[in-house]
RODO-2510 file (C-alpha; in nm, 4 decimals, decimal comma):
residues 471
     n   res          X          Y          Z
     1     m     0,0000     0,0000     0,0000
     2     r     0,1321     0,3423    -0,0887
     3     l     0,2372     0,5780     0,1890
     4     l     0,0114     0,8781     0,1805
     5     i     0,1261     1,2352     0,2100
     6     p     0,0709     1,4609     0,5112
     7     l    -0,2134     1,7076     0,4752
     8     v    -0,1561     2,0802     0,4795
     9     c    -0,3731     2,2641     0,7317
    10     l    -0,5650     1,9484     0,8269
    11     a    -0,7508     1,9924     1,1558
    12     a    -0,6433     1,7416     1,4193
    13     a    -0,9906     1,6331     1,5187
    14     a    -1,1657     1,4161     1,2612
    15     l    -1,5353     1,4627     1,2006
    16     a    -1,7677     1,1928     1,3312
    17     a    -1,9677     0,9696     1,0950
    18     p    -1,7804     1,0142     0,7691
    19     p    -2,0241     1,1077     0,4926
    20     n    -2,0865     0,9494     0,1584
    21     i    -1,9217     1,1699    -0,1026
    22     v    -2,0593     1,2510    -0,4477
    23     l    -1,8319     1,4651    -0,6663
    24     i    -2,0118     1,5889    -0,9804
    25     v    -1,8170     1,7605    -1,2594
    26     s    -1,9752     1,9167    -1,5679
    27     d    -1,7762     1,9686    -1,8881
    28     d    -1,7286     2,3152    -2,0432
    29     q    -2,0242     2,4684    -1,8564
    30     g    -2,0153     2,8465    -1,8514
    31     w    -2,0288     3,0643    -1,5409
    32     n    -2,3700     3,1980    -1,6409
    33     d    -2,5060     2,8591    -1,7511
    34     v    -2,6683     2,7938    -1,4146
    35     s    -2,9825     2,9704    -1,3101
    36     f    -2,8461     3,0475    -0,9614
    37     h    -2,6153     3,2911    -1,1417
    38     g    -2,9105     3,4378    -1,3274
    39     g    -2,8543     3,2585    -1,6570
    40     e    -3,1207     3,1720    -1,9130
    41     i    -3,0724     2,7951    -1,8775
    42     r    -3,2903     2,6428    -1,6077
    43     t    -3,0861     2,4266    -1,3699
    44     p    -3,3185     2,3581    -1,0739
    45     n    -3,1194     2,0596    -0,9475
    46     i    -2,7762     2,2189    -0,9564
    47     d    -2,9449     2,5217    -0,8004
    48     r    -3,0727     2,2943    -0,5240
    49     i    -2,7162     2,2042    -0,4269
    50     a    -2,6344     2,5760    -0,4010
    51     r    -2,9609     2,6652    -0,2253
    52     e    -2,9385     2,3887     0,0346
    53     g    -2,5624     2,4122     0,0689
    54     v    -2,2904     2,6697     0,0076
    55     q    -2,2008     2,8490    -0,3145
    56     l    -1,8282     2,8629    -0,3863
    57     d    -1,8406     3,1981    -0,5603
    58     r    -1,4733     3,2227    -0,6530
    59     f    -1,3769     2,8634    -0,7329
    60     y    -1,0795     2,8334    -0,9666
    61     v    -0,9898     2,5491    -1,2030
    62     c    -0,7644     2,5039    -1,5088
    63     p    -0,8600     2,6560    -1,8456
    64     v    -0,9105     2,3090    -2,0029
    65     c    -1,0423     1,9820    -1,8685
    66     s    -0,7702     1,7149    -1,8285
    67     p    -0,5490     1,9320    -1,6039
    68     t    -0,8445     2,0172    -1,3797
    69     r    -0,9356     1,6500    -1,3396
    70     a    -0,5749     1,5488    -1,2720
    71     g    -0,5244     1,8232    -1,0151
    72     m    -0,8580     1,7622    -0,8474
    73     l    -0,7903     1,3901    -0,8123
    74     t    -0,4421     1,4443    -0,6665
    75     g    -0,4578     1,7749    -0,4772
    76     r    -0,1433     1,8806    -0,6653
    77     y    -0,0735     2,1186    -0,9501
    78     p    -0,0632     1,8891    -1,2532
    79     i     0,2377     2,0814    -1,3843
    80     r     0,4368     1,8704    -1,1350
    81     f     0,3726     1,5539    -1,3346
    82     g     0,3471     1,6929    -1,6865
    83     m    -0,0307     1,7210    -1,7188
    84     q    -0,1013     2,0945    -1,7038
    85     r    -0,0018     2,1956    -2,0560
    86     a    -0,3181     2,0841    -2,2352
    87     v    -0,5808     1,8095    -2,2607
    88     c    -0,5078     1,4378    -2,2925
    89     r    -0,5404     1,3933    -2,6699
    90     p    -0,6430     1,0564    -2,8241
    91     f    -0,2981     0,9728    -2,9669
    92     l    -0,1125     1,0223    -2,6382
    93     d     0,0597     0,7471    -2,4418
    94     v     0,0828     0,9586    -2,1261
    95     g    -0,1588     0,9898    -1,8364
    96     l    -0,1996     1,0430    -1,4642
    97     p     0,1103     0,8752    -1,3149
    98     p     0,0284     0,5754    -1,0920
    99     e     0,2691     0,7179    -0,8335
   100     e     0,0288     1,0028    -0,7628
   101     i    -0,2104     0,9488    -0,4706
   102     t    -0,5671     0,9979    -0,5864
   103     i    -0,8807     1,0834    -0,3890
   104     p    -1,0151     0,7246    -0,4077
   105     e    -0,6800     0,5839    -0,2930
   106     m    -0,6836     0,8166     0,0052
   107     l    -1,0485     0,7335     0,0805
   108     a    -0,9735     0,3606     0,0617
   109     q    -0,7417     0,4051     0,3590
   110     a    -1,0126     0,6075     0,5323
   111     g    -1,2521     0,3096     0,5122
   112     y    -1,4443     0,3831     0,1920
   113     r    -1,4848     0,0379     0,0350
   114     a    -1,7023     0,1386    -0,2642
   115     r    -1,5437     0,3989    -0,4937
   116     a    -1,6918     0,4526    -0,8395
   117     a    -1,6001     0,6706    -1,1375
   118     i    -1,8940     0,7054    -1,3758
   119     g    -1,8570     0,9276    -1,6823
   120     k    -1,5626     1,0934    -1,8588
   121     w    -1,2128     0,9877    -1,7472
   122     h    -0,9761     1,1825    -1,9803
   123     v    -0,6554     1,1558    -1,7770
   124     g    -0,4935     0,8629    -1,9574
   125     h    -0,6181     0,5826    -2,1813
   126     a    -0,3185     0,4171    -2,3520
   127     f    -0,2152     0,1734    -2,0801
   128     e    -0,4019    -0,0150    -1,8083
   129     r    -0,1892     0,1548    -1,5443
   130     f    -0,3874     0,4725    -1,6203
   131     h    -0,7258     0,2982    -1,5865
   132     p    -0,9552     0,4129    -1,3029
   133     l    -0,9409     0,0621    -1,1530
   134     n    -0,5660     0,1108    -1,1126
   135     q    -0,6073     0,4609    -0,9711
   136     g    -0,8083     0,3713    -0,6614
   137     f    -1,1590     0,3199    -0,7989
   138     t    -1,3432    -0,0083    -0,7473
   139     f    -1,5811     0,0459    -1,0398
   140     f    -1,5748     0,2373    -1,3672
   141     y    -1,8411     0,3042    -1,6291
   142     g    -1,8076     0,5556    -1,9094
   143     h    -1,5496     0,6738    -2,1621
   144     y    -1,1747     0,7289    -2,1636
   145     n    -1,1469     1,0156    -2,4149
   146     g    -1,3166     1,3503    -2,4405
   147     n    -1,5365     1,4694    -2,7251
   148     i    -1,7194     1,1404    -2,7850
   149     d    -2,0434     1,1053    -2,9823
   150     y    -2,3299     1,1183    -2,7312
   151     f    -2,5328     0,8514    -2,9129
   152     t    -2,2820     0,6144    -3,0755
   153     h    -2,0252     0,6601    -2,7951
   154     e    -1,7471     0,6656    -3,0537
   155     r    -1,4281     0,8674    -3,0714
   156     d    -1,2372     0,8684    -3,3989
   157     g    -1,4579     0,5890    -3,5304
   158     e    -1,4020     0,3481    -3,2413
   159     l    -1,6390     0,2666    -2,9559
   160     d    -1,5272     0,4403    -2,6366
   161     w    -1,7743     0,3119    -2,3801
   162     h    -1,6689     0,0740    -2,1052
   163     r    -1,7728    -0,1088    -1,7942
   164     n    -1,4605    -0,1606    -1,5882
   165     l    -1,2003    -0,2922    -1,8375
   166     l    -1,4460    -0,4273    -2,0941
   167     s    -1,6242    -0,2520    -2,3799
   168     s    -1,9909    -0,1780    -2,3184
   169     h    -2,2447    -0,1756    -2,6004
   170     d    -2,5175    -0,0114    -2,3927
   171     e    -2,7375     0,2053    -2,6110
   172     g    -2,8627     0,5498    -2,5220
   173     y    -2,7725     0,9139    -2,4745
   174     s    -2,4489     0,9266    -2,2755
   175     t    -2,5782     1,1826    -2,0242
   176     d    -2,8716     0,9530    -1,9422
   177     l    -2,6514     0,6420    -1,9209
   178     i    -2,4154     0,8157    -1,6778
   179     a    -2,7065     0,9203    -1,4565
   180     d    -2,8607     0,5706    -1,4796
   181     e    -2,5386     0,4076    -1,3599
   182     a    -2,4878     0,6601    -1,0819
   183     v    -2,8402     0,5893    -0,9570
   184     r    -2,7743     0,2122    -0,9622
   185     f    -2,4518     0,2572    -0,7717
   186     i    -2,6279     0,4500    -0,4948
   187     q    -2,9132     0,2000    -0,4775
   188     n    -2,6684    -0,0903    -0,4402
   189     r    -2,4554     0,0611    -0,1662
   190     k    -2,6152    -0,1240     0,1281
   191     g    -2,3645    -0,2806     0,3632
   192     v    -2,0565    -0,1178     0,2133
   193     g    -2,0208     0,1728     0,4570
   194     p    -1,9517     0,5246     0,3286
   195     f    -1,9018     0,5434    -0,0481
   196     f    -1,7327     0,7744    -0,2962
   197     l    -1,9073     0,8467    -0,6263
   198     y    -1,7244     1,0544    -0,8882
   199     v    -1,9610     1,1622    -1,1691
   200     p    -1,7790     1,3564    -1,4432
   201     f    -2,0473     1,4205    -1,7064
   202     n    -1,9293     1,4832    -2,0630
   203     a    -2,2095     1,7385    -2,1060
   204     p    -2,2315     2,0060    -2,2296
   205     h    -1,9007     1,9618    -2,4170
   206     e    -1,9216     1,9392    -2,7951
   207     p    -2,0359     1,7705    -3,0152
   208     l    -2,3698     1,9482    -2,9846
   209     q    -2,6123     1,6562    -2,9537
   210     v    -2,9298     1,6149    -2,7493
   211     p    -3,2599     1,4232    -2,7714
   212     d    -3,5292     1,6370    -2,9316
   213     k    -3,7443     1,6402    -2,6192
   214     w    -3,4974     1,8714    -2,4465
   215     l    -3,5071     2,1292    -2,7246
   216     d    -3,8725     2,2193    -2,6706
   217     g    -3,7986     2,4162    -2,3558
   218     y    -3,5552     2,6477    -2,5358
   219     a    -3,7435     2,7348    -2,8544
   220     n    -3,7027     3,1010    -2,7579
   221     i    -3,3259     3,0856    -2,8233
   222     a    -3,2741     3,1857    -3,1854
   223     d    -2,9182     3,0587    -3,2290
   224     k    -2,9397     2,6865    -3,3107
   225     d    -2,6091     2,5905    -3,1500
   226     r    -2,6813     2,7858    -2,8328
   227     r    -3,0299     2,6288    -2,8175
   228     t    -2,8817     2,2780    -2,8432
   229     y    -2,6185     2,3611    -2,5822
   230     a    -2,8859     2,4896    -2,3429
   231     a    -3,0850     2,1688    -2,3910
   232     m    -2,7722     1,9638    -2,3163
   233     v    -2,7241     2,1505    -1,9888
   234     a    -3,0895     2,0897    -1,9031
   235     a    -3,0526     1,7159    -1,9732
   236     m    -2,7466     1,7012    -1,7497
   237     d    -2,9241     1,8942    -1,4756
   238     a    -3,2027     1,6359    -1,4893
   239     g    -2,9371     1,3685    -1,4344
   240     v    -2,8094     1,5581    -1,1320
   241     g    -3,1682     1,5678    -1,0080
   242     r    -3,2003     1,1908    -1,0400
   243     i    -2,8869     1,1474    -0,8282
   244     l    -3,0221     1,3824    -0,5607
   245     d    -3,3647     1,2135    -0,5659
   246     t    -3,2044     0,8709    -0,5264
   247     l    -3,0103     0,9921    -0,2238
   248     d    -3,3396     1,1194    -0,0785
   249     k    -3,5305     0,7966    -0,1452
   250     s    -3,2487     0,5841    -0,0077
   251     g    -3,2366     0,7824     0,3160
   252     l    -2,8777     0,8866     0,2433
   253     a    -2,9130     1,2560     0,1644
   254     a    -2,8531     1,3877     0,5162
   255     n    -2,5091     1,2309     0,5457
   256     t    -2,3956     1,2669     0,1859
   257     l    -2,1645     1,5468     0,0797
   258     v    -2,2375     1,6550    -0,2788
   259     w    -1,9783     1,8763    -0,4481
   260     f    -2,0602     2,0229    -0,7899
   261     t    -1,8230     2,2108    -1,0210
   262     s    -1,7491     2,2647    -1,3874
   263     d    -1,4045     2,1625    -1,5131
   264     n    -1,3395     2,4963    -1,6889
   265     g    -1,5260     2,7918    -1,8316
   266     g    -1,7709     2,7689    -2,1174
   267     a    -1,6474     2,7341    -2,4749
   268     r    -1,7947     2,9047    -2,7810
   269     n    -2,1559     2,8101    -2,7082
   270     g    -2,1350     2,8694    -2,3343
   271     d    -2,2157     3,1895    -2,1498
   272     n    -1,9518     3,3199    -1,9096
   273     t    -2,0952     3,6694    -1,8690
   274     p    -2,0202     3,8939    -1,6964
   275     l    -1,6748     3,7350    -1,6655
   276     r    -1,4131     3,7981    -1,9318
   277     a    -1,3451     3,5431    -2,2107
   278     g    -1,3800     3,1666    -2,1663
   279     k    -1,2305     2,8210    -2,2053
   280     g    -0,8648     2,8113    -2,3034
   281     t    -0,7893     3,1529    -2,1579
   282     l    -0,6649     3,2469    -1,8120
   283     y    -0,9121     3,5293    -1,7701
   284     e    -1,1890     3,4752    -1,5164
   285     g    -1,4291     3,3324    -1,7760
   286     g    -1,1846     3,0501    -1,8440
   287     i    -1,0888     2,9486    -1,4909
   288     r    -1,3615     3,0712    -1,2499
   289     v    -1,6594     2,8368    -1,2552
   290     a    -1,9955     2,7658    -1,0968
   291     a    -1,9476     2,5463    -0,7877
   292     a    -2,1381     2,4500    -0,4746
   293     v    -2,1229     2,2029    -0,1843
   294     r    -2,4127     2,0481     0,0082
   295     w    -2,4007     1,8261     0,3179
   296     p    -2,7156     1,8598     0,5303
   297     a    -2,5651     1,6877     0,8358
   298     g    -2,2365     1,8760     0,8188
   299     l    -2,3199     2,2245     0,6916
   300     e    -2,5486     2,4647     0,8736
   301     g    -2,7504     2,7345     0,7051
   302     g    -2,8212     2,6615     0,3398
   303     g    -2,7837     2,9283     0,0753
   304     r    -2,4643     3,0836     0,2067
   305     k    -2,1845     3,1999    -0,0202
   306     v    -1,8071     3,1754     0,0178
   307     s    -1,6707     3,4789    -0,1641
   308     g    -1,2976     3,4206    -0,1167
   309     p    -1,0802     3,2233    -0,3607
   310     l    -1,0747     2,8435    -0,3418
   311     a    -0,9408     2,5999    -0,6019
   312     y    -0,9719     2,2578    -0,7590
   313     i    -0,6552     2,1409    -0,5814
   314     d    -0,8342     2,1972    -0,2475
   315     v    -1,0865     1,9172    -0,3102
   316     w    -0,8467     1,6353    -0,2099
   317     p    -0,7394     1,7708     0,1313
   318     t    -1,0911     1,8941     0,2100
   319     l    -1,2469     1,5547     0,1400
   320     a    -0,9699     1,3949     0,3461
   321     r    -1,0788     1,6113     0,6382
   322     v    -1,4470     1,5226     0,6177
   323     a    -1,3641     1,1537     0,5640
   324     g    -1,1577     1,1469     0,8821
   325     f    -0,8380     1,0526     0,7045
   326     p    -0,5440     1,1051     0,9444
   327     p    -0,2303     1,2808     0,8238
   328     d     0,0700     1,0542     0,7733
   329     p     0,3276     1,1389     1,0434
   330     e     0,6170     1,0812     0,8022
   331     p     0,7356     1,3539     0,5638
   332     s     0,6677     1,2948     0,1977
   333     p     0,8374     1,3984    -0,1277
   334     r     0,4922     1,4511    -0,2835
   335     p     0,3453     1,7498    -0,0975
   336     l    -0,0065     1,8719    -0,1610
   337     d    -0,0587     2,2096    -0,3221
   338     g    -0,4213     2,2326    -0,2123
   339     v    -0,5311     2,2961     0,1439
   340     d    -0,8168     2,1820     0,3631
   341     v    -1,0830     2,4527     0,3278
   342     w    -1,3619     2,2822     0,5195
   343     d    -1,3631     2,5466     0,7928
   344     v    -1,3957     2,8104     0,5193
   345     i    -1,6911     2,6283     0,3638
   346     q    -1,8498     2,6003     0,7081
   347     g    -1,8157     2,9754     0,7541
   348     r    -1,5754     2,9423     1,0473
   349     a    -1,2621     3,0762     0,8786
   350     q    -1,1462     3,3008     0,5991
   351     p    -0,9850     3,1557     0,2862
   352     p    -0,6125     3,1012     0,3387
   353     k    -0,3774     3,3628     0,2037
   354     r    -0,1811     3,1855    -0,0699
   355     p    -0,1065     3,2320    -0,4408
   356     f    -0,2844     3,0368    -0,7113
   357     f    -0,1199     2,9545    -1,0439
   358     s    -0,2542     2,8543    -1,3831
   359     y    -0,0908     2,7541    -1,7104
   360     y    -0,1787     2,6542    -2,0667
   361     e     0,0561     2,5933    -2,3573
   362     r     0,0805     2,5721    -2,7317
   363     y     0,3897     2,5434    -2,9512
   364     q     0,5795     2,8740    -2,9601
   365     g     0,3727     3,0289    -2,6827
   366     e     0,2140     2,9823    -2,3448
   367     r    -0,0337     3,1434    -2,1113
   368     l     0,0363     3,1806    -1,7409
   369     a    -0,1533     3,3471    -1,4597
   370     m    -0,1026     3,4098    -1,0913
   371     i    -0,3689     3,5168    -0,8450
   372     d    -0,2515     3,6636    -0,5163
   373     y    -0,5943     3,7924    -0,4284
   374     p    -0,7003     4,0594    -0,4974
   375     w    -0,4168     4,0876    -0,7505
   376     k    -0,4050     3,8834    -1,0703
   377     l    -0,1315     3,8768    -1,3335
   378     v    -0,1947     3,7305    -1,6814
   379     r     0,1034     3,6713    -1,9107
   380     d     0,0526     3,5581    -2,2711
   381     g     0,3313     3,5164    -2,5252
   382     p     0,6631     3,3393    -2,5856
   383     p     0,7782     3,0764    -2,3315
   384     i     0,8568     3,2495    -2,0046
   385     l     1,1744     3,0435    -1,9583
   386     g     1,2922     3,1010    -2,3147
   387     p     1,3105     2,8632    -2,6134
   388     n     1,3373     2,4919    -2,5407
   389     s     1,4212     2,2317    -2,8031
   390     e     1,1704     1,9875    -2,6557
   391     d     0,8938     2,2417    -2,7039
   392     a     0,9714     2,3166    -3,0686
   393     p     0,7070     2,2139    -3,3227
   394     p     0,7719     1,8801    -3,4981
   395     k     0,9723     1,8920    -3,8189
   396     g     0,7509     1,9858    -4,1103
   397     m     0,4826     2,1464    -3,8962
   398     k     0,3861     2,4874    -4,0288
   399     p     0,5048     2,7560    -3,7837
   400     l     0,2257     2,9180    -3,5894
   401     r     0,1799     3,2900    -3,5660
   402     q     0,3018     3,3981    -3,2251
   403     d     0,1140     3,6811    -3,0630
   404     p     0,3315     3,9491    -2,9036
   405     l     0,3989     3,9343    -2,5334
   406     t     0,1244     4,0852    -2,3185
   407     v     0,1362     4,1289    -1,9423
   408     e    -0,1775     4,2421    -1,7604
   409     l    -0,2354     4,3154    -1,3926
   410     f    -0,5858     4,3331    -1,2485
   411     q    -0,7209     4,4147    -0,9034
   412     l    -1,0072     4,1663    -0,8851
   413     d    -1,1933     4,3053    -0,5853
   414     a    -1,2328     4,6415    -0,7612
   415     d    -1,2267     4,5086    -1,1184
   416     p    -1,3793     4,1569    -1,1236
   417     y    -1,4319     4,1652    -1,5005
   418     e    -1,0660     4,2461    -1,5792
   419     q    -1,1149     4,5681    -1,7716
   420     n    -0,8364     4,7841    -1,6270
   421     n    -0,4754     4,6790    -1,6818
   422     l    -0,2660     4,8241    -1,3974
   423     a     0,0675     4,6745    -1,5026
   424     e     0,2337     5,0052    -1,5874
   425     q     0,1250     5,1525    -1,2551
   426     q     0,2587     4,8606    -1,0483
   427     p     0,5999     4,7608    -1,1978
   428     k     0,7396     4,6153    -0,8741
   429     r     0,4325     4,3984    -0,8159
   430     v     0,4397     4,2821    -1,1785
   431     q     0,8061     4,1848    -1,1560
   432     d     0,7566     3,9925    -0,8308
   433     m     0,4630     3,8017    -0,9785
   434     l     0,6523     3,7271    -1,3003
   435     d     0,9367     3,5852    -1,0901
   436     a     0,6863     3,3609    -0,9114
   437     l     0,5430     3,2481    -1,2467
   438     r     0,8902     3,1561    -1,3710
   439     h     0,9429     2,9424    -1,0613
   440     f     0,6057     2,7747    -1,1130
   441     r     0,6725     2,7086    -1,4825
   442     a     1,0135     2,5589    -1,4007
   443     q     0,8409     2,2725    -1,2191
   444     r     0,7232     2,1125    -1,5422
   445     p     0,9262     1,7967    -1,6131
   446     r     1,0379     1,6945    -1,9582
   447     g     0,7801     1,4988    -2,1549
   448     g     0,4201     1,4668    -2,0456
   449     v     0,1203     1,6032    -2,2320
   450     p     0,2302     1,8019    -2,5410
   451     p     0,0884     2,1443    -2,6242
   452     m    -0,2644     2,1756    -2,7639
   453     t    -0,1277     2,2488    -3,1100
   454     a     0,0533     1,9126    -3,1344
   455     p    -0,0596     1,7276    -3,4492
   456     d    -0,1628     1,3621    -3,4653
   457     p     0,1401     1,1443    -3,5447
   458     p     0,1553     1,0433    -3,9126
   459     g    -0,0382     0,7227    -3,9727
   460     w    -0,1821     0,7092    -3,6232
   461     k    -0,5025     0,5079    -3,5795
   462     p    -0,7032     0,4504    -3,2611
   463     p    -0,7014     0,1033    -3,1033
   464     h    -1,0026    -0,1211    -3,1509
   465     e    -1,2729    -0,0062    -2,9081
   466     w    -1,0047     0,1930    -2,7285
   467     e    -0,8705    -0,1144    -2,5547
   468     m    -0,5912    -0,0225    -2,3165
   469     r    -0,2545    -0,1900    -2,3547
   470     i    -0,0847    -0,3812    -2,0750
   471     q     0,2551    -0,2387    -1,9914
***
């Protein structure tokens, strides 16, 4: 059994009666694509989590999905293990390293015998060592890649739908199948003690596909793509509602912690207003997402809001706290970057004062950001550490146009929508934050996930039904 790492800021006293834990992640859902933010899409079930629990009003993630999932599952910046540059593309042989300690591995040592991942994996699919069953989960149902067809469940012409290690030929809309399986898991949990259920929906990520019945409620939206996207969010929200209803009917709701978040900001069909920009950028619309936590037995006063900054890397240590996982007394070479924020969520403490870093890369350029609230620095342009032969585009690849270097400084408490660049007025602050960004960027090891602009290798073809290799 792996030695687990000591927790940062973990309270000494464990909570009694560890709760069931349900972690729900939507895919590319915009900040304003929940009705509790005032958006046009009706999300009564996600709203219920916020209304009966606590809104995390300034919850930060990565600008694209695979890094957020990797960091959330490990409590560590994925730059440490080469997974913060971009998403896990179909042709890649890399994934979440087995040496990392995931949430389900930690919860296994805390006594959680049933630990399921149901939905989109997207942190490694080439080898069985990356499979959820080898990353601490006891059950998996769903797909390995992103961007699958919602009805055929194919990616690049091959079936990508699985039950544990075997292909599944279940028919249906993927959002419904994910909700169906999550409901079955909850219904079958008798006698297993507290459980962990990770439900990463692939909705509302493209392709834009939804059963016709969901379109009727959004006939007022003139843009066809936006109308389909809205219907996809509604279908996913209905799946969230089925999970919540099953917890109610099973008598489990009171002692079940439900954590909802999107993996990044909305893409071209999402609505991130009034935040600036969206997916793939390091402005608020790309990395600040709708999030909420509900636990009736452990959180008093529904409908509260935590306004200070929290992050995806805080999920691991916070769940460790509520699960009663004790810190390992031995030092570890794999420290957490996230912190236990349970007291903050309970309203008993202020968010910890610490910087938050983000990063996204393409050949010949990269985007970096640092938030030292209320200050935020966004740097976009050539590599901050200078040219690197490993990061050069493959031979024969057409050079990409490189945008000029831009450095922007925002004061988020006074300028939450990032309209006023204060960099020229604060040169010392800018320099100090750039130095911190260089140190953060230097942590990336050689190899790992290549930049988003990396082309498919010549002649590459997907494996039959995305079967993982043994190695």
